N, C-alpha and C positions, 0 to 999 in steps of 0.2 A: 300164410299171408297171401292176399289177392294180388295178382299181377296188375300193372298199370293198364295193360290192354282190357282186362275185365272191367275196370273202372271206366275206361273210355267207351267201351261197348255199351255198358250199363247207362252211362250218362246220355249216349245217343238215343237209347231206347225211352229214357225218361223225358228227354226233350221232345221226342216225337209224340209222346203221350199227352204232354202238356200243351203242345202246339202253340197257337198264337196267344195263349194265356200267359206265356213265360218269355221273359227277356233276361239274358245273362250279360252283365256288364263287367269289364275288367280293366284294371290299370296296367300300363305298359311294364310295371315293375314285377308283375306277377310271373311265376314260373311258366316255362313253355307248356307243361302238362295242363295247366289251368287255362292259359290263353288259347289253347286249341279248341276250347269249348265255348268261348265267349261269342256273343252275337255283336257286341259293340265294344271296341277297345279304344282307349285314348289316354290323354293326360287329364289332369284335374279340371282344367277349363272345358276341354272337349266333352268330358263326361257329364259335367253340370249342364252344358248347353244341350245335350241329348235328351235329358229327362223330359222336357216339355213335349217332345214328339212321340213319347212312348205310350201306347194304349193298353199294353199287357197288364193283366191283374197282378202278376207276380214279377218282381224285379229282384234278381239275385245279384248282389254286388260283390265282386271279387276284388277286394282292396282292403283299406283299413277303416276303422270305425268312423273317423271324421268324414270320410267320403260317403259312407252309407247314411250317416246323419243328414248330410247335405241332400242326398238323393231323396230321402224320406221328406225333408222339408219342401222340396220342389216338386215332389210327385203329387198326383191327384188323390183326393181323400179316399177313394175306393181302391187305390192301389196299395200293395204291401211290398216292403223292401226287406231283404233278408241279407245277412252277412254270415257266411259259413262258419266263422269263428268270431264270436263277440269279444274275444280277448285280443283281437288284432287291433292294437292301439297304434299310437304314433309318439315316439319318444320326444320329438320336437313340440307336438301338441300339448304334452304333459308339462312342458316348461313354463306354461302361462296359465296358472290356476285362475279361474274366472273371478272369483271373489277378490283376489289380489289385484287383478287388472282394474276392476271397478274402483277399488280403493285408490289405487295409483292415479287413475284418470280424475277422479273426484278431487283428490288433493291438489293436483296440478291445476285444475280449473278453478278451485277455490283460491289458489295462490294468485290467480289473475292471468295465467298463460293460457291463451286459446289454442287448443290442439285439435287435429282431426285424426282419429285412429284409423289405421289402414292394416287390416289383419290378413296375413297370409291364409290361404284356404286350409292349410294344415293347422287347424285349430278346432276346438270343441264348438258345438252349437251354443253352449253357454257363453263362450267368448264371443262368438259372432253376434249374439243377441246384445251383449254389452256394447260392442262396436257399433251395431246398428242404432242402439239407443242414444249414443253420443254423436250421431250424425256421420259416422264413418262407413266404410265399405270393406269388402273382401277383395283380395286379388290372388292371382296364380303367378307361377313363374313365367307363363306366356304373356301375361298382360301387365305385370308389375310396373313397367315404366309408364304405360298409359294410365294406370290407376294412380300411380304417385303424382302424375301430372294433374289428374282429377282432384286429388286430395289437396294439392297446393292451390287449386282454383277455389277451394272451400275455405282456406285459411292459410296463415303464414307459417305455421308449424305442424309437422306431421309426426305421429307416433306410430312407427312401423313395428309390427310384432307378428310372431315371436322371433323370427329369424334375422339376427344381426347381419348375417352374411349377405343374405339376399337384399336386405335394406341398404347395406354399404355399396353393393354392386349396382343397384338401381340408382342410388344416390350418385354414383360415378357417371352413370348414363346422363343424368340431368345436371351434371357439374355442380352438385351441392359441395361447397368447400368443406374440407376435412375438419376445420376449426368450428364449423357450425353443425357438427354432428356430436351427439353425446349418447353413449350406451348407459342406460339407467342403472343405478344401484337400487333395485326396487324395494329393498328393506330400509334404505336410508337416503331419501331423495335429496339431491344437492341442487337447490333451486337457483343458485348462481349459474351453475353449468346449464341448467334447464332454460333459464331466461336467455342465455346466450345462443341456444340451439335453434336451428330450423328444421333438423331432422333428429328426432329422438328415437333410439333403437332399444327394443326389449332385449335383454341378455340371453336369448335362446339361439339354438342352432340344430341343424340335422346332424346327429353324430356320424352318419354314414359319410356325408359330403365333408364334414369337418375332418375326417380321417385323412384326406388327401393331403400330401405335403409337397413343398418345393423339392425335396429329395426324390419323390416319385417322378416328378416332371424332369428333373435333371437326368435320372437314369434312363428314362425313356428317350430323351433327346440324344443321349450318348448311343443307346442301342439302335434307335431308328432315326438317324439324322435327317431323313427326307420326309418323315411323317409329320402330320398336322395333329395338334392336340386340341380337343374341344371338351369342355366341362359344363356341368350344371352350375347355375348361379347361386346355388346353396353352398358352394365351396367358398372359402375365405377369399377376400379380395386380392390377396397377393398370389393365390393360385390362378384366379381369373386373369390377372395381369400378365402371367408368364405363359397363358395358353394362347392358342391361335383364334379362339372364339369361345363364347359361352352363351348358353340359352336353355330353354325348357326341354323336356323330353321330346316334344314334337320337333323342336329345333335340331336336336341331336339325331333324330330319325331322318329328318330331311338332309342333314349333312352326309350321312351314310348313303342315302339314296342317290345323291348327286355326285358322289365321289367317282373319280375317273378309274377305269380299269387299270390295274397295276399299282394303285396308290395305297398307302397305309394311313389309316386314321386311329388315333388313340382317344378313347372317350372315358372321361372321369364322371361316372355316375353309378347308379345301382347296377350290379353286375348281370342280373337276369336280362335286362334290356340289352346290354352290350353284347352278351353272348348270342342273343337272338339275332341281333344285327350282323354279327359275324357270320352266322349260319345263312342268313338270308342273302348276303352279298358275296360269299365265297365263290360261287360259280361264275360270277362275272369279273373275278380277279381283283376284288377289293379286300384288303386285309383289315379287319377291325379288332382292335386290342383294348382290353380294359386297362385304364391307368393304374388300377389296383383292384383286386377282387373283394369289393365292398358289398355285402349283401344286407338288405334290410330284414331284421329278424321278425318284424311284425308282418310285413308282406309275405314272408315265407310261411306264416301260420295258415294261409289259405291253401289248402291242398286239394288234389283231385278226389281223394277219398272223402273229404269234408264236403266238396261241392256235390258229389254223388249222394250223400247222406241228406243234404239240404233239399235236393230235388225229391228224394224219397219221402221226406217229412212233409214237404208241400202237398204231395199227392195224398198222403195219409192224414192231412190236415193236423199235423203235429209240429210244423215248423213255427219257431218263434220269430216274429218280425221285429225289426228295429223300430223302437218307440222313441218319441221325443217328448219333452215337457211342454205342454201347450202354453205355458205362460212365456215361453221363449220364442214361439213361432213368429209373431208379428215383427219383433225387432230383429230376429235372426234373418227373416226374409228380406227385411230392408237392406241388410248389409250385402246379401247375395244378389238381390235384384238390381241394386245400385251398380254392381259390377257388370251384371249381364246386360242391362240397358245401356250403360256407357259404352261397353265394348261392342255393342251391336251398331253404334253410331259410325258412320263413315269418317 
């Protein structure tokens, strides 16, 4: 078996050979071995915003499939986007089948309830296209509050999907009453409950962030009484309520960067990011501890070995790029560009 150093050295050689023709992008949840090779790292919003400024012919995306789809959608026609493992999916994204979503929205509209769909970026292109077709937009954890405000400017009721936890947490930011929220039973629509709601929630979640419990927080409070706890808003709202703050991966990174020497912070999100922050800030006396060792199995599918092979295949003209259904491009782009345009406004 080859050592990691062999892969690292080989990747460096391949990157040098490809030169300006190549850009490697990576999500913060990737393992350090992969992040070491990326040219651009970020959360979902940052990575989407970066695409427009890339001129390279080859974009290798180290993340999960819905991210690579979005990159392909926003990339120039002459560019190719590659995902080192096409099986790197997203459990949350799989919780909202596109055909079922279209059926649910159509039934609610036919009932006479005007809704604006707002899809978390953790969704397939097919879902983004349906959302775009129905006048909706995409959001990320960084801009969910701003985009929910946008959605309410378009109508009186918003369908937030697929993450009910993020939807509830953003609803709390906007003071949406609890009795005006309703988590859909997508197989048996309750129109009485739907008519009463101003925030409809799809019954999905991120299994990684759903795993965090009040017991985890209680044990950390007992073990580290002077520590601050920060979590990702994909966590259930009761977890967010018991934390000292919640926000996107960029928010959590910023918290660690601003922490004072000698302080301890506990972070509830994907463990690769937390462990990286712990290493980065150890030398200045900041202790960063994971709320629990929760790892995304799909993010973990992207390895240094697969990244190396992808670069070798690009040079050999054997790499298989990410493709998208042309019939979904127009509506899919609508949902993404509505977000990017609205978030670009002051």
